[in-house]
N, C-alpha and C positions, 0 to 999 in steps of 0.2 A: 257813293256810287250813283250814277245816273240812272233814271229810270228807263230801262230798255231790256238782254238775255245772256247767260253762260254760267260756267262752273269753276271749280279750282282746276288749274292747269296740272296736267301729268308731267312727270320727270322724262327725260330721255331714255331711250331704251338702254339699259346697262347702268344707268346711274344709281339705281338703288336695287338691292335684292327683293325678288318677290317674296310675299309672306308664304310661310309653309302652306302645303296643300292640306285641307280639312276634309275629312269624310263627308260626303253631301249629306247624309242622314244627320250627322252632328250639326251642320249648317242649318237644315231645315228645322232641327229640334230647337235652335235658338231664335227662330222667329216668333215674335210676340204679337198677337193682335188684340187691340185694347177695345173691349165691348163698349166702354164708357167714352170712347173719344168720338168726336163728331165728324171725323173722316170715315168713310165707308171702308169695309174690309179690304175690298180690291185695291184701293189706293194705299193703304198702310202696307200691303203684300208687296205692291209695286215698288214703293220706297225702300222697303227692306231688301228685296232682291237687287235693286239698282245700287244700293250701298255695298251689297256683297259683291258685284260685279265691279264697282269703281275701286273696291279696296284690293282687288286681285284674287280675293278668297273664292270667288266663282270664276274661274279663268276662261278665256275664250276658248271654244269648243266643248266646254263642259256641258253634258247632257243634263236636263232637268226632269224631273219625274212627270209622267203623264198627268193630265188635268185631273183625272179621277183619283189617281194615287195621292197626289198631292192635297187635294180636297179631304181625303180620309186622314192623312197625317195631321192636317191643320185643324180638323173638325169644322170644315165650312163647306159651303155648296161648290158643286163643280163650276156653276156659273160665275162665282166669284173668281175662281182660278183662272177660268177661260177669259174672263174680262181684263184680269191682270196681265196674263200672257199676251192677249191682243193689243194692249197698250204698250206693253215692252217691245212686241215686234213692230208697232208703229214707230216707236222711238228708235228702232234698229239696235236694240239691246239684245234682242233674241231673234232667232230665225228657225223655220222649220224645214225639215229635211226628209220629208217622205216617212219611211219606216224608222229612219234615225231619230225621229221625234223632235222636241224643242230643245235647241242648242244655244248657248250663250254666245253673243256676238259682241264683244267688248269694242267700245270706241276706240280708235287708234289714237295712241299717245304720241305726239309730236314735239320736238324741241328744235326748231330751226333756229340758226344762228343769224343775228343782225349785223352782217358786215359788208354784204355786197347786194347790189340792186338785182333783183331777179323776180319774175313772175310766179304765179302759183303753179303753173305748169311744170317748170323748171325745178322749183322748190320741192315739189311732191316727188319728181322723179329722182332727184337727188337722196330723197328720204326712202328710196326703194318701194315708192307707192304708185299706182297708176292713176292719173288724174283725169277727170272728166268734168263736164258742164252740162248744166241745164239751163238753157236760155229763158228767162221769165218775161223779159221786155226788151225790145230793141225799137229805136226810133231816132230819126234825124229830127232836131228840134232847135228852135231858138229860144233861149232863155236867159233872162237879164242877169240873173244872179251868177250863172256860168261865164257870161260874158265879161262880167266884172272880175271873177277868178282869173280868167285867161287874158284879161286885158284887151279884149276884142270890143268891137262896136256892138250895139244891142241887136243888130240883124245878122250877126254871125251866126253861122250853123255849128251844131255838136252832134256828134253821134253819143247816144246815151244807151249804155247797156246795163241791164240788171241780170246777174247770173247767179245760179246755186253752183258753188264749186264742190266737188266731191273728190275723196281720195280712196280709192278701193271701194267705189260705191258708197261710202259714207259721207253725208252731207258735213262740210266742214266750215264753208263760209258763204254768207250771202253778200254780194259784191255789186256796189252801184258805181259804174264808171263813166266818165265824161271824155271825149277825145275831141281835139280841136281840128275841125275839118278845113279851115284855112290852111293850116300846116301841112295836114295829112289828108288830102281830099279823097283818095283812094279808099279809105275807110268807109266812105259811104256805102260801097258796094260790098263790104266784108260780111261774110255769113256769121261771124262770131264764133266759129269753131277754132279750137286751138289756141294757140298763145298770141295776145295782141302784140306783145313785144317782137315776136318773130315776124309778124305781118308787118309791123312799122319798119323792121329792118329790112326783109326781103322784097316787100311790095312798095313801100312807099320811100326806100332809101333814106330812113331816118336812123340815126344811131343815138341811143340813149346815152345820157352823160352820168347824171346823179338825181337824187331824189330827196325830198324832204318829207319825214314821216313822223307822224305822232301816235301814240298808243294810250288809250284810255279806257277804263272799266266802264261797262254799261250793263243794263238789263236788256234782255231781247224784247224787241217789239212784237206785236202780235203776229206779223207776217213771219218773222224771224222764228218765233217760237213754233209755228205751224211747220215751216219747212225743216227745222232741225229735229222734228219730232218730240220736242219737249212737253211733258205733261202740264207745265205751266212756265212763266217767265223765269229765266235763269241768267246767271251772269255770264258775261261775253268780254271779248276784247275788240274794241273798235279802233281800226287803223285807218287813218287818213293819210294818202300820200300825193304830193305834188311831184310829178316826174318830168325831167328835163331832158332836152337833147343836148348834145356835145356843144352846141352853140347857146346854150342856156335858155332855150325857148320852152315854155311850158306846154307839153303835148297831151298829157293825162292828169285828170284829177280823179282820184278813186277813194271810196268809203267802204272798207270791207268789215263786216261784224263776224268775227271768228268765234266759234263755241269754246267757251272757257275750259270745258271738261276734257278738250283734246289738245290744246296749245299751252306751251310754257316756252316763251322766248328766251334765247340765251344772248347775252352781249358780252363780247370779250373786251376786257378793260386792262389797261396798263397803268402802273405806279408811275407818278411823277417824280422822276429822279433828278430834276433840275435844281 
């Protein structure tokens, strides 16, 4: 695995039965904090609560004990539990709802199928989720490496976008995309809201034909670890895509790092009956 972020991918909804519910008191009783470990108690507690969330034994919507109550149950300081809860909230594994207390917010588990060329926005909507983006960087640049990728002169201009893609407000992917402004000059004025593919079709008159895509396992970079809310670098899926028009002209090159604890791509395969 290359040195960069993510985790094991989940199965599609309905692919496997959820584990039977376990009383919260029994789950808490199963937490073991090792005084001999070099890892502080709050990190040990984070890891064990996250494991319970990932396994489904602490389901989304489950209320957790108040900081004082859990501290007493585990015989640790309230500050330890608070630090743990804060860290899991930062990772968007927990949320706070006023008098509702601290609630589990499990990472969505997605299993899109790799058969059709579609963007993140369309894919999330088809999966019943609300897509959104945070623009991290937008620039019109000249880049010799990209000029070589797009087979353009070194003076050619490209739109570079770095976006954090979210589904139901949960960060799912950090995406770095390059677009050929020689082929689609109107992109230079695009505000990067919504779908690039829709803009290419409706504003640039460009119809997409197909794409070449690769998938590899990586560890999250420092920036990806931060925006995904990971406590440390984790396994991810790195997707590299060359997108072509119907006239086989390269219009987009994108590298998207997807958190591995949320993605399990499905590929339909047919037997060779020849």
